[in-house]
LOMIMI-685428 format. One record per residue (C-alpha): residue number from 1; x, y, z. Coordinates in steps of 0.25 Angstrom, whole numbers, padded with zeros to 4 digits. Layout:
// LOMIMI-685428
   n     u     v     w
 NUM     X     Y     Z
...
***
This chain:
// LOMIMI-685428
   n     u     v     w
   1  0103 -0060  0092
   2  0103 -0075  0091
   3  0112 -0085  0083
   4  0108 -0092  0071
   5  0116 -0103  0065
   6  0115 -0108  0050
   7  0123 -0119  0044
   8  0133 -0118  0033
   9  0141 -0131  0031
  10  0142 -0145  0036
  11  0156 -0144  0040
  12  0156 -0130  0047
  13  0151 -0126  0060
  14  0138 -0117  0059
  15  0140 -0103  0062
  16  0131 -0094  0071
  17  0127 -0080  0066
  18  0118 -0069  0073
  19  0104 -0067  0067
  20  0094 -0056  0071
  21  0081 -0062  0076
  22  0074 -0049  0080
  23  0066 -0047  0067
  24  0056 -0036  0067
  25  0050 -0041  0053
  26  0054 -0049  0041
  27  0057 -0040  0030
  28  0060 -0042  0015
  29  0074 -0044  0010
  30  0083 -0031  0009
  31  0077 -0024  0021
  32  0087 -0019  0032
  33  0088 -0026  0045
  34  0082 -0017  0056
  35  0086 -0025  0069
  36  0099 -0018  0073
  37  0097 -0005  0081
  38  0112  0000  0077
  39  0114 -0004  0063
  40  0128  0002  0062
  41  0133 -0005  0075
  42  0127 -0019  0071
  43  0133 -0018  0057
  44  0147 -0016  0062
  45  0145 -0027  0072
  46  0140 -0036  0062
  47  0152 -0033  0052
  48  0162 -0035  0063
  49  0155 -0049  0066
  50  0155 -0051  0051
  51  0170 -0049  0049
  52  0174 -0057  0062
  53  0166 -0069  0057
  54  0172 -0068  0044
  55  0186 -0067  0049
  56  0183 -0079  0058
  57  0177 -0087  0048
  58  0183 -0082  0035
  59  0171 -0080  0028
  60  0170 -0071  0016
  61  0161 -0060  0017
  62  0148 -0062  0012
  63  0148 -0077  0016
  64  0138 -0083  0026
  65  0144 -0086  0040
  66  0136 -0099  0039
  67  0145 -0105  0028
  68  0144 -0107  0012
  69  0129 -0112  0012
  70  0124 -0099  0017
  71  0131 -0091  0007
  72  0121 -0095 -0004
  73  0110 -0095  0005
  74  0099 -0084  0008
  75  0107 -0072  0014
  76  0095 -0063  0015
  77  0084 -0064  0025
  78  0071 -0069  0022
  79  0057 -0063  0022
  80  0043 -0068  0022
  81  0040 -0068  0007
  82  0026 -0073  0007
  83  0021 -0083 -0003
  84  0030 -0094  0001
  85  0019 -0104  0004
  86  0008 -0107  0014
  87  0016 -0116  0023
  88  0018 -0117  0038
  89  0030 -0125  0045
  90  0029 -0122  0060
  91  0042 -0120  0067
  92  0047 -0117  0080
  93  0052 -0103  0079
  94  0053 -0090  0088
  95  0045 -0081  0079
  96  0033 -0081  0069
  97  0041 -0075  0058
  98  0051 -0087  0059
  99  0039 -0096  0056
 100  0035 -0088  0044
 101  0050 -0089  0038
 102  0049 -0104  0040
 103  0036 -0105  0033
 104  0041 -0097  0022
 105  0053 -0106  0021
 106  0045 -0118  0020
 107  0037 -0112  0009
 108  0049 -0108  0002
 109  0054 -0122  0004
 110  0041 -0128 -0003
 111  0043 -0119 -0015
 112  0058 -0123 -0016
 113  0062 -0109 -0013
 114  0074 -0115 -0005
 115  0083 -0102 -0004
 116  0072 -0094  0001
 117  0067 -0104  0010
 118  0081 -0105  0017
 119  0080 -0090  0018
 120  0067 -0090  0025
 121  0071 -0102  0035
 122  0084 -0094  0037
 123  0076 -0082  0041
 124  0069 -0090  0051
 125  0082 -0095  0058
 126  0087 -0081  0058
 127  0075 -0076  0065
 128  0074 -0088  0074
 129  0088 -0096  0074
 130  0082 -0107  0082
 131  0071 -0110  0073
 132  0074 -0125  0069
 133  0065 -0126  0057
 134  0072 -0113  0050
 135  0085 -0122  0049
 136  0076 -0134  0044
 137  0071 -0125  0033
 138  0084 -0121  0029
 139  0089 -0135  0028
 140  0076 -0138  0019
 141  0079 -0126  0010
 142  0092 -0133  0008
 143  0088 -0148  0008
 144  0096 -0151 -0005
 145  0108 -0145  0001
 146  0112 -0155  0012
 147  0124 -0146  0017
 148  0115 -0134  0020
 149  0103 -0142  0024
 150  0112 -0150  0034
 151  0117 -0137  0041
 152  0103 -0131  0042
 153  0096 -0143  0047
 154  0106 -0145  0058
 155  0103 -0131  0064
 156  0088 -0136  0063
 157  0092 -0148  0071
 158  0099 -0140  0082
 159  0086 -0134  0085
 160  0076 -0145  0083
 161  0074 -0147  0098
 162  0067 -0134  0098
 163  0057 -0137  0088
 164  0044 -0145  0087
 165  0044 -0160  0083
 166  0039 -0156  0069
 167  0050 -0147  0066
 168  0061 -0157  0072
 169  0056 -0168  0063
 170  0057 -0158  0050
 171  0072 -0155  0055
 172  0075 -0169  0058
 173  0070 -0174  0044
 174  0079 -0164  0036
 175  0090 -0166  0046
 176  0090 -0181  0043
 177  0089 -0178  0028
 178  0101 -0169  0027
 179  0110 -0178  0036
 180  0107 -0189  0027
 181  0114 -0183  0015
 182  0112 -0183  0001
 183  0118 -0197 -0001
 184  0107 -0202  0006
 185  0096 -0195 -0002
 186  0086 -0206 -0004
 187  0087 -0210  0011
 188  0086 -0196  0016
 189  0075 -0192  0006
 190  0066 -0203  0011
 191  0069 -0201  0025
 192  0065 -0187  0024
 193  0052 -0190  0018
 194  0050 -0199  0030
 195  0053 -0189  0040
 196  0043 -0179  0033
 197  0032 -0190  0033
 198  0035 -0192  0049
 199  0032 -0177  0050
 200  0020 -0178  0042
 201  0015 -0190  0051
 202  0018 -0183  0064
 203  0012 -0169  0059
 204  0002 -0172  0049
 205 -0003 -0157  0050
 206  0011 -0152  0045
 207  0009 -0152  0030
 208  0023 -0147  0027
 209  0029 -0161  0030
 210  0019 -0167  0020
 211  0023 -0156  0010
 212  0038 -0158  0012
 213  0036 -0173  0011
 214  0029 -0172 -0002
 215  0041 -0164 -0007
 216  0051 -0174 -0002
 217  0044 -0187 -0007
 218  0043 -0180 -0022
 219  0058 -0175 -0020
 220  0063 -0189 -0016
 221  0062 -0193 -0031
 222  0073 -0185 -0034
 223  0081 -0192 -0022
 224  0079 -0206 -0028
 225  0067 -0209 -0021
 226  0054 -0214 -0028
 227  0041 -0206 -0028
 228  0032 -0218 -0027
 229  0019 -0209 -0027
 230  0016 -0196 -0032
 231  0002 -0197 -0027
 232  0006 -0200 -0013
 233  0016 -0187 -0012
 234  0004 -0180 -0019
 235 -0005 -0184 -0008
 236  0005 -0179  0003
 237  0006 -0165 -0003
 238 -0010 -0165 -0005
 239 -0010 -0167  0010
 240 -0002 -0153  0012
 241 -0011 -0146  0001
 242 -0024 -0151  0008
 243 -0019 -0143  0021
 244 -0014 -0131  0013
 245 -0018 -0131 -0001
 246 -0008 -0120 -0004
 247  0004 -0127  0001
 248  0016 -0125 -0007
 249  0018 -0140 -0009
 250  0010 -0138 -0022
 251  0025 -0137 -0026
 252  0028 -0151 -0022
 253  0016 -0156 -0029
 254  0020 -0149 -0042
 255  0034 -0157 -0041
 256  0027 -0169 -0038
 257  0019 -0170 -0050
 258  0027 -0162 -0060
 259  0033 -0174 -0068
 260  0022 -0184 -0064
 261  0008 -0179 -0067
 262  0009 -0164 -0066
 263 -0006 -0163 -0068
 264 -0007 -0168 -0054
 265  0000 -0155 -0048
 266 -0010 -0145 -0056
 267 -0016 -0141 -0043
 268 -0003 -0137 -0037
 269  0002 -0131 -0049
 270 -0011 -0121 -0047
 271 -0006 -0118 -0032
 272  0009 -0119 -0031
 273  0012 -0105 -0034
 274  0001 -0099 -0026
 275  0006 -0108 -0014
 276  0018 -0100 -0013
 277  0017 -0088 -0022
 278  0030 -0082 -0018
 279  0038 -0094 -0023
 280  0042 -0093 -0037
 281  0044 -0109 -0038
 282  0030 -0111 -0033
 283  0024 -0103 -0046
 284  0035 -0111 -0054
 285  0031 -0125 -0050
 286  0017 -0126 -0056
 287  0024 -0123 -0070
 288  0029 -0137 -0069
 289  0016 -0143 -0069
 290  0010 -0133 -0079
 291  0022 -0136 -0089
 292  0020 -0151 -0088
 293  0006 -0150 -0091
 294  0008 -0141 -0103
 295  0001 -0130 -0097
 296  0011 -0119 -0101
 297  0003 -0107 -0098
 298  0001 -0111 -0083
 299  0016 -0115 -0082
 300  0019 -0101 -0087
 301  0010 -0094 -0077
 302  0017 -0102 -0066
 303  0032 -0099 -0071
 304  0029 -0084 -0073
 305  0023 -0084 -0059
 306  0036 -0090 -0054
 307  0045 -0080 -0061
 308  0037 -0069 -0056
 309  0038 -0074 -0041
 310  0053 -0076 -0043
 311  0054 -0062 -0049
 312  0046 -0055 -0037
 313  0056 -0063 -0027
 314  0069 -0059 -0035
 315  0064 -0044 -0036
 316  0060 -0044 -0021
 317  0073 -0051 -0015
 318  0083 -0045 -0025
 319  0086 -0058 -0031
 320  0092 -0060 -0045
 321  0083 -0070 -0054
 322  0091 -0082 -0055
 323  0094 -0082 -0041
 324  0081 -0090 -0040
 325  0083 -0104 -0044
 326  0071 -0107 -0052
 327  0069 -0094 -0058
 328  0076 -0096 -0072
 329  0070 -0110 -0073
 330  0056 -0105 -0071
 331  0057 -0094 -0081
 332  0064 -0103 -0092
 333  0052 -0113 -0090
 334  0042 -0101 -0091
 335  0049 -0097 -0104
 336  0046 -0112 -0110
 337  0032 -0111 -0105
 338  0029 -0098 -0112
 339  0035 -0103 -0125
 340  0025 -0116 -0124
 341  0013 -0106 -0123
 342  0018 -0096 -0134
 343  0022 -0084 -0125
 344  0034 -0082 -0133
 345  0037 -0068 -0131
 346  0036 -0070 -0116
 347  0046 -0082 -0116
 348  0056 -0073 -0124
 349  0054 -0062 -0114
 350  0056 -0071 -0102
 351  0068 -0078 -0108
 352  0074 -0064 -0111
 353  0071 -0060 -0097
 354  0078 -0072 -0091
 355  0090 -0068 -0100
 356  0090 -0053 -0094
 357  0090 -0057 -0080
 358  0103 -0055 -0072
 359  0114 -0066 -0073
 360  0123 -0071 -0063
 361  0134 -0081 -0064
 362  0128 -0089 -0052
 363  0114 -0092 -0057
 364  0111 -0085 -0071
 365  0120 -0087 -0082
 366  0119 -0094 -0096
 367  0125 -0107 -0090
 368  0116 -0108 -0078
 369  0102 -0111 -0078
 370  0096 -0097 -0075
 371  0089 -0086 -0083
 372  0100 -0084 -0093
 373  0101 -0098 -0097
 374  0087 -0101 -0097
 375  0082 -0087 -0104
 376  0091 -0089 -0116
 377  0086 -0103 -0118
 378  0072 -0099 -0117
 379  0074 -0087 -0126
 380  0080 -0095 -0137
 381  0069 -0105 -0135
 382  0058 -0094 -0135
 383  0063 -0087 -0148
 384  0065 -0101 -0155
 385  0051 -0107 -0151
 386  0044 -0094 -0156
 387  0053 -0091 -0167
 388  0057 -0077 -0163
 389  0069 -0077 -0172
 390  0071 -0062 -0174
 391  0071 -0061 -0158
 392  0081 -0072 -0157
 393  0090 -0065 -0167
 394  0088 -0052 -0160
 395  0091 -0058 -0146
 396  0104 -0065 -0150
 397  0110 -0051 -0151
 398  0106 -0048 -0136
 399  0111 -0053 -0123
 400  0098 -0062 -0123
 401  0104 -0072 -0133
 402  0118 -0067 -0134
 403  0129 -0076 -0138
 404  0136 -0085 -0127
 405  0149 -0092 -0123
 406  0141 -0105 -0120
 407  0143 -0113 -0132
 408  0129 -0121 -0133
 409  0121 -0108 -0130
 410  0129 -0101 -0141
 411  0126 -0112 -0151
 412  0111 -0112 -0146
 413  0111 -0097 -0148
 414  0117 -0099 -0162
 415  0106 -0110 -0166
 416  0095 -0101 -0161
 417  0100 -0089 -0168
 418  0103 -0097 -0182
 419  0089 -0102 -0180
 420  0083 -0088 -0179
 421  0091 -0083 -0191
 422  0086 -0094 -0200
 423  0072 -0094 -0195
 424  0071 -0079 -0197
 425  0077 -0079 -0211
 426  0091 -0075 -0208
 427  0098 -0086 -0215
 428  0110 -0078 -0217
 429  0112 -0076 -0202
 430  0109 -0091 -0200
 431  0120 -0096 -0210
 432  0130 -0087 -0204
 433  0127 -0093 -0190
 434  0127 -0107 -0196
 435  0141 -0104 -0201
 436  0146 -0100 -0188
 437  0141 -0112 -0182
 438  0147 -0121 -0192
 439  0160 -0114 -0190
 440  0159 -0117 -0175
 441  0155 -0131 -0177
 442  0168 -0133 -0186
 443  0176 -0126 -0176
 444  0171 -0136 -0165
 445  0173 -0148 -0174
 446  0187 -0144 -0178
 447  0191 -0142 -0163
 448  0185 -0156 -0160
 449  0193 -0162 -0171
 450  0206 -0155 -0166
 451  0203 -0160 -0152
 452  0202 -0174 -0156
 453  0214 -0174 -0165
 454  0222 -0169 -0154
 455  0217 -0180 -0144
 456  0221 -0190 -0155
 457  0234 -0185 -0157
 458  0237 -0184 -0142
 459  0235 -0199 -0141
 460  0241 -0204 -0154
 461  0252 -0193 -0154
 462  0248 -0190 -0168
 463  0256 -0193 -0181
 464  0269 -0188 -0185
 465  0273 -0184 -0200
 466  0281 -0197 -0201
 467  0269 -0205 -0196
 468  0276 -0209 -0182
 469  0268 -0206 -0169
 470  0273 -0194 -0161
 471  0273 -0195 -0146
 472  0271 -0180 -0142
 473  0268 -0174 -0129
 474  0276 -0184 -0121
 475  0286 -0180 -0110
 476  0300 -0179 -0115
 477  0296 -0175 -0130
 478  0305 -0164 -0129
 479  0317 -0171 -0124
 480  0315 -0181 -0135
 481  0315 -0171 -0146
 482  0327 -0164 -0140
 483  0334 -0178 -0139
 484  0331 -0180 -0154
 485  0337 -0167 -0158
 486  0350 -0169 -0149
 487  0351 -0184 -0154
 488  0351 -0179 -0168
 489  0362 -0170 -0166
 490  0371 -0179 -0158
 491  0369 -0189 -0169
 492  0374 -0179 -0179
 493  0386 -0176 -0171
 494  0390 -0190 -0169
 495  0388 -0192 -0184
 496  0398 -0180 -0187
 497  0408 -0186 -0177
 498  0407 -0199 -0183
 499  0411 -0193 -0197
 500  0423 -0186 -0192
 501  0428 -0197 -0184
 502  0425 -0208 -0194
 503  0439 -0211 -0198
 504  0443 -0210 -0183
 505  0433 -0221 -0180
 506  0438 -0230 -0191
 507  0452 -0230 -0186
 508  0446 -0233 -0172
 509  0441 -0245 -0177
 510  0453 -0251 -0180
 511  0458 -0248 -0165
 512  0457 -0260 -0155
 513  0444 -0260 -0147
 514  0443 -0261 -0132
 515  0435 -0273 -0128
 516  0428 -0265 -0117
 517  0424 -0254 -0125
 518  0420 -0263 -0136
 519  0411 -0270 -0126
 520  0405 -0257 -0121
 521  0402 -0253 -0135
 522  0395 -0266 -0137
 523  0387 -0264 -0125
 524  0382 -0250 -0130
 525  0378 -0255 -0143
 526  0370 -0266 -0137
 527  0363 -0256 -0128
 528  0360 -0247 -0140
 529  0354 -0258 -0147
 530  0346 -0262 -0135
 531  0341 -0247 -0133
 532  0337 -0247 -0148
 533  0328 -0259 -0146
 534  0314 -0257 -0141
 535  0313 -0261 -0126
 536  0303 -0273 -0124
 537  0298 -0266 -0111
 538  0294 -0253 -0119
 539  0282 -0255 -0128
 540  0280 -0245 -0139
 541  0269 -0234 -0137
 542  0255 -0240 -0140
 543  0246 -0234 -0151
 544  0235 -0226 -0144
 545  0222 -0234 -0143
 546  0212 -0228 -0154
 547  0201 -0230 -0144
 548  0208 -0220 -0134
 549  0211 -0211 -0145
 550  0197 -0210 -0149
 551  0192 -0208 -0135
 552  0202 -0196 -0133
 553  0199 -0190 -0147
 554  0183 -0191 -0143
 555  0186 -0185 -0130
 556  0193 -0173 -0136
 557  0181 -0171 -0146
 558  0170 -0172 -0136
 559  0171 -0158 -0131
 560  0167 -0153 -0144
 561  0156 -0162 -0147
 562  0145 -0154 -0140
 563  0148 -0141 -0146
 564  0149 -0148 -0161
 565  0136 -0155 -0158
 566  0129 -0141 -0154
 567  0135 -0134 -0165
 568  0132 -0145 -0175
 569  0117 -0144 -0171
 570  0117 -0129 -0172
 571  0124 -0130 -0187
 572  0113 -0140 -0191
 573  0102 -0131 -0186
 574  0108 -0120 -0194
 575  0110 -0128 -0206
 576  0096 -0134 -0206
 577  0091 -0118 -0206
 578  0099 -0116 -0218
 579  0093 -0129 -0225
 580  0079 -0124 -0221
 581  0081 -0111 -0226
 582  0084 -0116 -0241
 583  0069 -0119 -0241
 584  0068 -0132 -0248
 585  0062 -0144 -0243
 586  0075 -0153 -0244
 587  0083 -0142 -0236
 588  0072 -0142 -0226
 589  0073 -0157 -0224
 590  0087 -0156 -0222
 591  0085 -0145 -0212
 592  0076 -0153 -0204
 593  0086 -0164 -0202
 594  0097 -0154 -0198
 595  0087 -0147 -0188
 596  0084 -0161 -0182
 597  0099 -0163 -0180
 598  0101 -0150 -0174
 599  0090 -0152 -0164
 600  0084 -0141 -0155
 601  0075 -0137 -0166
 602  0060 -0134 -0163
 603  0052 -0145 -0167
 604  0041 -0136 -0174
 605  0051 -0129 -0182
 606  0056 -0143 -0187
 607  0042 -0146 -0191
 608  0042 -0134 -0200
 609  0056 -0139 -0206
 610  0050 -0152 -0209
 611  0038 -0145 -0215
 612  0048 -0137 -0224
 613  0054 -0150 -0228
 614  0041 -0155 -0234
 615  0037 -0164 -0223
 616  0023 -0158 -0220
 617  0017 -0169 -0213
 618  0030 -0173 -0205
 619  0031 -0158 -0200
 620  0016 -0157 -0196
 621  0018 -0170 -0189
 622  0030 -0166 -0182
 623  0024 -0152 -0177
 624  0011 -0159 -0172
 625  0019 -0168 -0164
 626  0028 -0158 -0158
 627  0016 -0149 -0155
 628  0009 -0161 -0148
 629  0021 -0164 -0140
 630  0022 -0149 -0135
 631  0008 -0148 -0129
 632  0003 -0134 -0126
 633  0015 -0127 -0133
 634  0010 -0117 -0143
 635  0022 -0116 -0152
 636  0022 -0130 -0158
 637  0007 -0128 -0160
 638  0009 -0115 -0167
 639  0020 -0121 -0176
 640  0010 -0132 -0180
 641  0000 -0122 -0184
 642  0010 -0115 -0192
 643  0015 -0129 -0199
 644  0001 -0133 -0202
 645 -0002 -0119 -0209
 646  0011 -0120 -0217
 647  0007 -0134 -0222
 648 -0007 -0128 -0227
 649 -0015 -0135 -0216
 650 -0022 -0123 -0212
 651 -0034 -0129 -0206
 652 -0025 -0138 -0197
 653 -0016 -0125 -0194
 654 -0029 -0118 -0189
 655 -0033 -0130 -0180
 656 -0019 -0130 -0174
 657 -0020 -0115 -0171
 658 -0033 -0118 -0163
 659 -0026 -0128 -0155
 660 -0014 -0118 -0153
 661 -0024 -0107 -0149
 662 -0027 -0115 -0137
 663 -0014 -0113 -0132
 664 -0013 -0098 -0136
 665 -0017 -0090 -0124
 666 -0004 -0083 -0123
 667  0005 -0086 -0134
 668  0012 -0075 -0141
 669  0007 -0072 -0154
 670  0018 -0063 -0158
 671  0028 -0075 -0159
 672  0031 -0078 -0173
 673  0025 -0093 -0172
 674  0012 -0088 -0168
 675  0012 -0076 -0178
 676  0014 -0086 -0190
 677  0000 -0092 -0185
 678 -0007 -0079 -0189
 679 -0012 -0085 -0203
 680 -0017 -0098 -0196
 681 -0025 -0089 -0186
 682 -0030 -0081 -0197
 683 -0035 -0094 -0204
 684 -0042 -0098 -0191
 685 -0049 -0084 -0191
 686 -0043 -0082 -0178
 687 -0039 -0068 -0173
 688 -0025 -0063 -0174
 689 -0024 -0066 -0158
 690 -0028 -0081 -0160
 691 -0024 -0085 -0146
 692 -0034 -0090 -0136
 693 -0034 -0086 -0122
 694 -0029 -0095 -0111
 695 -0040 -0104 -0104
 696 -0040 -0102 -0089
 697 -0035 -0114 -0081
 698 -0044 -0118 -0069
 699 -0033 -0126 -0062
 700 -0022 -0115 -0060
 701 -0026 -0110 -0047
 702 -0027 -0095 -0043
 703 -0015 -0089 -0050
 704 -0010 -0075 -0046
 705 -0007 -0064 -0056
 706  0007 -0066 -0061
 707  0010 -0051 -0060
 708  0007 -0053 -0045
 709  0018 -0063 -0043
 710  0029 -0054 -0047
 711  0036 -0048 -0060
 712  0038 -0057 -0072
 713  0052 -0051 -0074
 714  0063 -0049 -0064
 715  0067 -0035 -0063
 716  0079 -0029 -0056
 717  0077 -0022 -0043
 718  0081 -0008 -0039
 719  0094 -0008 -0031
 720  0093 -0002 -0017
 721  0099  0012 -0016
 722  0111  0015 -0008
 723  0121  0026 -0005
 724  0134  0023  0002
 725  0147  0030  0006
 726  0160  0026 -0002
 727  0174  0026  0004
 728  0177  0040 -0001
 729  0165  0046  0007
 730  0156  0049 -0004
 731  0143  0041 -0006
 732  0138  0032 -0017
 733  0124  0028 -0020
 734  0117  0019 -0029
 735  0109  0031 -0035
 736  0123  0036 -0040
 737  0123  0025 -0050
 738  0109  0028 -0056
 739  0109  0028 -0071
 740  0120  0018 -0071
 741  0122  0004 -0067
 742  0131  0000 -0055
 743  0137 -0012 -0050
 744  0136 -0013 -0034
 745  0145 -0022 -0027
 746  0143 -0025 -0012
 747  0155 -0030 -0005
 748  0158 -0034  0009
 749  0169 -0024  0014
 750  0184 -0023  0012
 751  0186 -0036  0020
 752  0179 -0045  0010
 753  0189 -0051  0001
 754  0179 -0056 -0009
 755  0173 -0042 -0010
 756  0187 -0037 -0013
 757  0188 -0047 -0024
 758  0175 -0043 -0029
 759  0178 -0027 -0029
 760  0192 -0031 -0036
 761  0185 -0039 -0046
 762  0175 -0028 -0050
 763  0184 -0016 -0049
 764  0193 -0019 -0061
 765  0179 -0020 -0069
 766  0174 -0006 -0065
 767  0177  0000 -0078
 768  0170 -0011 -0085
 769  0158 -0009 -0077
 770  0159  0006 -0079
 771  0161  0004 -0094
 772  0148 -0004 -0094
 773  0141  0008 -0086
 774  0141  0001 -0073
 775  0147  0007 -0060
 776  0152 -0001 -0048
 777  0151  0002 -0033
 778  0154 -0007 -0021
 779  0146 -0007 -0008
 780  0154 -0012  0004
 781  0150 -0017  0018
 782  0161 -0009  0024
 783  0160  0004  0030
 784  0164  0017  0022
 785  0178  0017  0030
 786  0181  0003  0026
 787  0178  0005  0011
 788  0192  0011  0010
 789  0198 -0002  0015
 790  0192 -0009  0003
 791  0197  0002 -0006
 792  0211  0001  0000
 793  0212 -0014  0002
 794  0206 -0018 -0012
 795  0205 -0006 -0021
 796  0214 -0004 -0032
 797  0223  0008 -0031
 798  0216  0011 -0019
 799  0201  0011 -0024
 800  0190  0004 -0032
 801  0185  0009 -0045
 802  0171  0009 -0039
 803  0165  0015 -0026
 804  0165  0007 -0014
 805  0153  0011 -0004
 806  0151  0007  0011
 807  0138  0000  0016
 808  0143 -0004  0030
 809  0128 -0004  0036
 810  0125 -0014  0024
 811  0112 -0007  0020
 812  0115 -0008  0006
 813  0121 -0022  0007
 814  0107 -0026  0013
 815  0099 -0018  0003
 816  0106 -0026 -0008
 817  0104 -0040 -0001
 818  0119 -0041  0001
 819  0118 -0045  0016
 820  0115 -0058  0023
 821  0104 -0055  0032
 822  0105 -0069  0040
 823  0120 -0066  0043
 824  0121 -0051  0042
 825  0132 -0052  0031
 826  0135 -0044  0019
 827  0135 -0051  0005
 828  0141 -0047 -0008
 829  0133 -0041 -0019
 830  0135 -0036 -0033
 831  0123 -0028 -0040
 832  0122 -0022 -0053
 833  0112 -0009 -0053
 834  0108 -0003 -0065
 835  0106  0012 -0068
 836  0092  0011 -0063
 837  0095  0005 -0050
 838  0091 -0009 -0053
 839  0099 -0021 -0048
 840  0102 -0028 -0061
 841  0112 -0039 -0055
 842  0117 -0044 -0042
 843  0124 -0053 -0034
 844  0123 -0055 -0020
 845  0132 -0066 -0013
 846  0141 -0070 -0002
 847  0152 -0069 -0013
 848  0155 -0056 -0021
 849  0152 -0057 -0036
 850  0166 -0058 -0042
 851  0163 -0057 -0057
 852  0162 -0043 -0062
 853  0163 -0047 -0077
 854  0150 -0054 -0075
 855  0143 -0042 -0069
 856  0148 -0033 -0079
 857  0143 -0042 -0090
 858  0130 -0045 -0083
 859  0128 -0030 -0080
 860  0130 -0026 -0095
 861  0119 -0037 -0099
 862  0109 -0032 -0088
 863  0111 -0017 -0091
 864  0109 -0019 -0105
 865  0095 -0025 -0104
 866  0081 -0020 -0099
 867  0080 -0024 -0085
 868  0065 -0028 -0085
 869  0059 -0034 -0097
 870  0044 -0033 -0100
 871  0036 -0046 -0102
 872  0034 -0048 -0117
 873  0020 -0053 -0121
 874  0012 -0049 -0109
 875  0012 -0041 -0095
 876  0011 -0047 -0081
 877 -0002 -0054 -0079
***
């Protein structure tokens, strides 16, 4: 056994951990370790060490021994994937397998697959703890995270005396970069580029230094440094490609030219994915170039290829879709490009699939930039663009377009639904929705007025009935009121006493007056008069400054402004639809004005409203202008054909249909806007299927069949089978739950307090799960004997409402990836397995999942839908 040390923080000591280096072979994730001869004894020893370490460090179970930074990092071992790029980066290491992981890690770095790159470099260090470049690679995978990078590169620096001068130069360059800190971003970025240049001077055969230098020079733009010459950086990358035509630096050339001159990167767009076919992002990037050049069909190919490679990886390594950082963005962009080329049904299908994917509070909710948010956005767009009004109305009653608590998203839903009602002739429904929006708008305005009035009253004190200003809310007001009441009572008492003793007082006046008493009485009267006069030092309360009052009132009203604005636009659109539905030119003109005020309307639709208002020339001009701006997009062109036909300009309509046919290779003739062109096609003597086959391009390189890259839809995977003993001596197995869903919780023994909190959070919800048809079972890393301790210490009334099973050998933990291969630690896991034995949802983490309500809600949603959707409109090509 050797010791390998990983960093975790700038302010804490590095901790050593034992790792095995006697690898027989590198095997895919999920396979069992076969290095220990006596598994039971080894596990007991490991468990003792693990508990001892936790006691000493106070680490919660499941947390990395190396600190917080490692909790979120790769916890399972790497394997040689293949397809990560033709790169070679010679490193001083003990075994050939280590070099292979170094090369793989660098290829993954070139593909911006940083999480997997760190895993590969970490695997290299696990096999050879003295491989300095492995730690350099981990630092490179975290180059934008100074805290982690600094710890990693420090370990490389400790070993730099054992490596070649070339490796040492790479290590020292990154070391200087991270030590400089982000506050000196310009200085350190320029210095790092210079360091890479020096490596290139000294080792001209090392093309990796040139590739990294090209990337750095391009990236320095974001760090405030100018990119003086795109051609100079391009020439540098061309030197790399001259020696290795399929080097993954094609990726960097695409970034270089993307916003400058995208046509310059066409040759790299044709090779980028093929250079690293196992990295989804490398297929995605050419889509940037093709989209900029309005070559949307080619962009669709690249983005679909990326999705397929992502799906293959997710399903191979049991990863949920939105755990891949670029996945949702790639698919939403693919939806857009599908719409541009008229593949309407496919766009709807893909958007719906995005909404079907498992949701997770960390990375896929309506508020995060994941599949749920993007899928809903693109589904509305697809249905609106191609006027699928009946489908929109239908989907509004399902989980796809369900109501939401998000204010803006809900108003957006209502606008689209109202639009669908009016455009499909369901005017009554549309007017009902308008009335609802008007009521909400009125309520918001009333709340705004109330808030403004309250703010004004607070500053001015408001107005009393007698016109005098009140001074409410000041300390002592209650005492003052009490004093007023008491004073009135005393005054009345004095008056009564005065009436009774009036005669007596009159006789007293005739008596001689004591001079001292008279003097004292006079002093009292003077003092009283002085008290009645306002003090020169005490100024009366100033009237509030009207400017300050206005500021306060505006501030109180402001929180309502955005919602009022959003609702106003929604009401304006619905009012416009009502006006348009009346059918007169005057009302159409009125509607056009309201639509423009509302905003967010399709320009082609507005042209038809303009046409209805009687401005035929203006409508045609507006739509031609729109179609001209939307180069190579079929929807504006199709609408232009339709408008010309409605105007009676049938010859022009046929001419524009012929122009549309050049873009029609894959458009969906079943979409309403294309179906309406059937009379034009008939006039032109065209067949019912009037599309033209796509012309083959000669600059796209050699493309694989899309079906060979992976599936176009993510599919849930079969849950690994297991059979384990419970505390009562009987056995429980996954097959026992066949035909009904089960929630499986992996917890880390009776000594794990976080696990106890999780079990106690889920236990009261057991009946709710069962009402939904879902059973619950928990699997512990404890022995069968120790299960009783969990029940005794933490069960309610001496038990849990679901079975606890023992997996002391951790075989099931490993099957489900609830195990840190590097540190030999168990991890928390929660899995939803359906009645067919498919994993529909999961959470694997250093912390237990603590939200049973989320799991229950998500389980209901997932189990009520078909797990795999067919792709509408075509089959895999």
